[in-house]
N, C-alpha and C positions, 0 to 999 in steps of 0.2 A: 619462394614466399612472396606474396604480394606486398607492396609498400605504399603507404597513404601518408599524405600531410594534410591535416584536417584543421580548419579554422572557421569559427563562426563569426569572427571579426572580418568586415570587409577590408581588403587591402587598399581601396581607393580612398580611404580616410585621408584627410588633409591634417595629419598630426605626425608627431614623432613615432607613434605606434604603427601608423600606417606605412611610414618610410621603412621601418624595420621589418614589417611583415612582408613588403614587397621584395625586400632583399632576401629574406628566408624563402619566399615563394619561387624566386628565380633559381636559388640554390636547389631546392626540392626538385624542380623540373630538370635541372642539369644532372641531379643525381638519380634520375629516372624514378622519382616518386609520383604516384597518381595525386594531383592536386585537387582538393575539394574545398571550396571557401565560397562565401557570400560575396556579392558585388553590389553594393548600394547605388552605385550611379546607374546601372540598368534600370532599376526599379523607379527611381526618381524620373527618369525620362519617360519610361513606359507609362507611367501612371498619368501623364499628360494627356493621353489619348482618352476620348470620351467613353470608349467601349471597355475600359478596364480601370479601376480604382486601386489605390495603394493597399487597402485591406484585402481585396480580392487576390491581388498578385501575391501578397505575402502568404495567403492560405495556400495557393498552388505551389509556390516556391517551397514552402515548408514540407509539403508533402513529398516532393521529389527529393529534397535535401535530407530529410529524416529517413525516408525509404532507403536512400543510397547508403546512409551511414549504418543503419541497422543490418544491411546486407553484408557488411564487411566483417569477416570472421577468419580466425587463424592466420592472421596477418601481422605485419609490423606497422604500427600507427604512430605518427607523431601528432600530439594534440596541443592546440594553441587556443587559449582563452575559452574555458568551459561555460561560462556564463552565457555566451552568445551561441555556442554549439547546442546548449541545452543540458542542464545538469543531468536530467534523466537519460538522455541520449548519450552523454559523455560517459556516465557510469556503466551503461550497457556496452559501450565500445571497449571499456576496460575489460569487463567480464568476458567479451566474445573473442579477444584477440590474444596472440601469443607474445608479442613483444610490444610493450606499451611505453612510450616516451612522452612525458608531460613537460613542455617548456613553461616555466612558471613566470608569467607576466607581472602579476601583482600579488596580493595577499589574500586572494579569494579562497585559498585552500583552508584558511581558519577563520576569516572574518567575512561575514555576509555582505559587508559594505565594500569589500575589496581593498579600499584604503583605510587601514586600521587607525582611524582617528575620529574623535568626537568633535562636532563642529565648533563647539565653543572653546575647546581645549587648545593649548599651545604645545601639546606634545602628543606622541603616538599613544595607542591603546593596545594592550597585550592581554586583556582579560579573557579573551576566547582562545589564547594559545593552549592548546591540549584539550579544549572543550568548547566547541562552538555554541553550546547552549548556555554559556555565561554571558551572552550579550544583553545589554540593557533594553529595557522596554521601548525606548525611543529609536532603537537602531532598526534599519530596514534595508532591505536587499538593494545593492546598486552594482553595476549600472542597469542591469535587467531587474524588473520589479517582481521577483518571485514572492510567493507567499512565504512569510517569515519562518514558520515552522517546517514547511517544505524544504527550504534552504538550509536549515540547520540539520534536518535529516539527511540531505544529500551530503553534507560535509562529514557527518558521522559515517555515512556508507563509504565515503572516500577513505576515511581512516582505516576501515575494515579491509579495503582493497590495496592499501599502500604497499603491501609487500610484493605486489605484482607490478608496480610501476618503477620505471627509471625516471627519476626527477632530474631536470636540468634547471639549476638556480642561475640567476644572473651574476651573483657575486657571492662572496664569502659570508657576508652578514645574512643574506637571504638564505644560504645554505644552512646557517646555524638555526634560523627560524624553522626550517623544514625538519631538521633533526629534533629540536625541542618539541615540535607538534606531533610528528609521526613516530619518533623514536630512533635510536642510534643504529638500528639494523636496516634501515632503508637504503636503497641504492641512490645516491645523489652525487652530482658533479656540478662544480661552478664553471660555466662556460662563457659568460660575458654577453654582451650585446653590441651590435655594429650596424651601421647604416650608411648609405652611399654619401648623405649629406655631411658625414664627419669629414669627408676628404675634399670638400670644396675649398676653393682659395678664399682668403679673407679679402675684405674691401677696405679702402681708405675713405673715411666719410668724416664730414664735419660734426663736431660734437654738439648735440642738441639738449642732452639730459645728463645730470649728474649720475643718476642711478636708473637702471632698467630692471623691472621685475620680469623674469623669464619664466612664466607660468601662466595658468589660466584662472578663472574665477572660483574654482573649487576650494572651500577652506582647507581641505587636506593638503592642497598644493602650496598653502601659505598666503592666500589672497587677503585674509583678514588680518593676519599677522603684518603684512606690508602696510596696510592702512594704519594700524597701531603704531608701527614704526614711524611712518610718515608724520604723524602728529608730533613726534619728538625731533623730527629732523626738517623742520620747516623752512630752513635755508637752502634746502637741496631739492631740485626738481626730480620727480620720480615718474617714469613712464610705465603705465599699466596698459599692456597690449590687448585689452578687451574694452567692451563698451561699459559705461557706468551702470547700465540697467542690468548687465549680467552679473554684477556683484550684489545688486539690490535684491536679486532673487534668493540669496542666501542670508542676507541680513539687512532688512529694509529700514531698520531703525539706527544704523551706524552713522556716525558723524565723519564724513570725509573731507580731510583737509584740501586747501586749494593748491598745494604744491604737487598734487598727483595730477598728471595729465592722462586722461583715458583716450585711448586711440586704438580702434579695432585694426589689428594687423597680424599677418602670419610671417613665418621665416621668409617666405618668398616674396612678400609684398612689402618689405620694408624693415621687418624686425631684425633680420641679420645686420643691416647697416647701422641700426641703433645699438645692437649688442657690441659690435666691433669698435664703435666710437666712444661709448660712455665710459664714466670713470669707475663704475662698480656695477656688477650684475648680482641681482638677488635671485638665489634658487632655494627658497626656504621651506621645502617641503616638510610637513609636520608628522606625516605617517612613516612607517618603517620602509621607506621607498627603496627598491632595488636600483639599478642603473636607470637614470633618466636622461633621454637624449638632450633635453634642455640644458642639463648640468654639464654634460660632456661637451656640447657645442659652445657653451659659455666658457669653459676652460679653454678649448681649442682657438676660439675667435676673439677672446678678450684676455683671459688669464687672471683678471681680478674679480673673484667671485666670492660672495658670502653665502653660507649654508647654515642650517640649524642642525646641531649635532644630536639628531634624534637616535634613540636606541634602536640598533639593528638595521639602521639605514646604510646605504651605500656611502652617503657623505660621512658617516661616522668612521669609515675605514680610510678616508683620505687623510694624509699626514697634516698636522697642524700648521707646518710652515708652508702648505701649498694653497690653503684657502682661508678666508676669514670665518672663523667659527663663532656663530651666534647661539643663544639659548632662549629658553622660553621667558626670560625675564627681559621685557621690552626696554626698560630704562637701561640695563647693562648693555644690551645689544646696540641700541642707539648710540651710546657712548662710544662703543668699539668702532662703529662706522665712522662717527665724527673724528675719532683719533686716526683712523685709516686715512682720511682726507687731509687732516692737519699735518700729519707726519709724511705725507706723500709716499705712503708705502706702496711697494710693487710687487705683487706675487708672480707676475706673469712668467718670468723665466723658469721659477720653480715649478709652478702649476703646469706649464706646457711641457716641461721635460717629464713630469710625473704622468700626465695624461697620454703623452706619446708611448711611454713605456707601458702603461696599462693596457692600451689599444693593441700594442704588439703582442701582448700575452693573451688578448681576448681571442676566442675561437668558437663562436657559437655554431660553426660548422660541424663541431663534434656530435651534434644531435643526428647527424646523418651518417655517423661512422660505421655502424654495424655492417659487416661484410655478409651479404645474404645473396643467394642466387634468386633471380627474378624469374617466376614461372607465370604462365598464363593464368588469367583470372577464371574463376568458376563462371558457368553460363548465367547463373543468378546475378552475380555482381556485375558481369558484362551487360546484362539486360538493364539493371538499375542505372549504371553509369551512363549507358547510351541514352536512356530516357532523360536523365538529368541534363546531359550535354545538349540534347535536342532542345530542351527548355531554354537553356542558356543561350544556345544559337539563335532561337526565335526572338528572345529579348534583344540580342545583339543586332539582329537584322533590323528590327523595328526601331531600335535606338539610332541606328545609322541613318534610317529615313527622317527621323526627327532632327538630326544634325544638319540636314540639307536646307533647314529653315522653312521650306515650303511643303506642306503635306497635300500633294496633289491627289485627286480623287483615286486614281489607280493605286497608289501606295496606301491610301486609307483602306481601300477594299482589301488589299493584300494583308494589311494588319488584322482586319476583322477575320479573314479566312484563316490566318495562322493561329489566331487566338481561340477560334471556335472549339478545337479539341481540348484545349487548356480549360475552357468553361465546363466541358464534360467532366474533366478530372476534378474540378472544384465541387462539382455536385456529389462525386464519390467521396470526397474528403468530408463533406457536410454530413452525408448519410452515415459515415462511420462515426 
């Protein structure tokens, strides 16, 4: 039986999800799975050339990608992030194959927003648990902008196919959500999450900020919650590792206090140093978040971490003596933080012991555990895979030419020559 690891999400993302996906892809290759995933980097580079724009390249890529996926039948498949695979393709893959494993990255299995949170709320939303059609009028699909009714229909179809799927949850609370939504008869295991940067060494750095927010500008991640907290904690400096304009996209009328320092940075470009040296790290996700790399790394590299105790979140299963637990009441939460600093409380020994034990029990490699004989692919799948690989090889070759900084005329002509058959394919796609 053939085995495939399929992700619509590019593994070259500069995010915690990207780090985790790269880890899984390495394991998939090591376990002799055929790896099929998108790569955003190639397209960004390739689109710089005048003979191809981003939209054209996407059309061509989608043709190869979807053709390949629809050719996979009677196989074992591991699926990662249905929104970017394409819900219609994702459901067809489930129908067409024998062993279907779904690693659940977020809550898109019941919520069209993926993060079950209403932007103005300070808590998670479970209205669509058991029925995706219960969503409010203002809800829209995220991160891929599907038609709302189509997305709801896809989720209803997923429920009808749930008996055929082996679900892999990240943690026990997410497993509980899956059972509540699909029913107690589904096959589901809690396997965890892991990434290479969990095992980096800490750094010793000079303290610049009292508090660091370890998240992004999405309200579901707690960005607006942090701003509300900051208004009650004006004697404490708070680092927000995004630009001020990024938060204004979600709430342009909010009053931002001057004790927040906005500074665009990633884990690699300085955030790690600030996490290691600050007095308290805020990881206040307001949705029913499973394991978030930001929270794990904050526990590992600092140890003094504040979370919001949201229903069914990973944070809610962390013991109370391990993290500072906040709630949706801003005044109460600000008082807890102030008291933490005044009492010079230190969670680090307890939290690091707990997270080390948790990671030791983590084993996302279980998704590769089925023991199956690997047989040769059918001619149809071989043909489609070969075509898809040729396409990726073409993009790689031209991307490498761009990396050389100088597009000489010979290389430019080579690019146009390689692209010409792809333009013919695009014409076929358009005719269809």
